[in-house]
N, C-alpha and C positions, 0 to 999 in steps of 0.2 A: 562526586569526584569526576573530574574530566581529564582525560589523558592528554598529554602534550605530545603531538606527533614529532615535533622537531627533536624533542629530547630522545624519544624511542629511537628515531632514525640514527641519530648521532651515536648512541650507545650501540645500537645493532651494527652499524658500519664500523665502529672501533673494534668490534669483535670479528669483523669480516664475515658477517652472516648475511644471507639473503632473507627476503621476507618469508620464503618457504622454510628455511631453517629456523627462523623465529617461531613460525606457525607450529612446526614439529616440536620444537623444545618447550614451547608454552602449552602444548595441547589444545591450541586454538586453530580455527580455519585460517587459511590464507586471506580470505575475505575479511575476517576480523582483524588480522594484523594490518592489512592494507587500510581498513577503515580507522584503525587506531592512528596510524601514521598520518592519515590525511585528515585528521581532527573531525571526523564524523561523530556526531553525538550518538549516544545509546550504548556505549561501551561502559560498563558498571564496575564496581569495586572487585568482583571476581575476575574480571578480565584484567584489570590493572594488576592484580596480585599474580595471576598467571604469567603476564608478560614481564613484569618486575622479577619475579623468581627466576625466570628462564634467563634473563639478562644479568642476574646476580646483584640486583640493586633493590632498594626499598620502593614500595608503591609511590611514595612522595616524590621520588627522583624521576618518575615518568608521568607526573600529573601536574596540572595546573590548577591553582585555586582561583575560584571566581569571587569577586568582591561584591 
């Protein structure tokens, strides 16, 4: 599963959160939330779940599927 940084960014901004707030709410580091929003590979399913749970959405809503 690969995270979609654009989706994460849009949902985060809709909530009025900073990356720091997302990091706090998801129990991830700010580096992790930054890398997720900037589409760096290496963020796995656990990170997707943490970020999605913090944002109140499903992991599918913050990921993109590779063909």
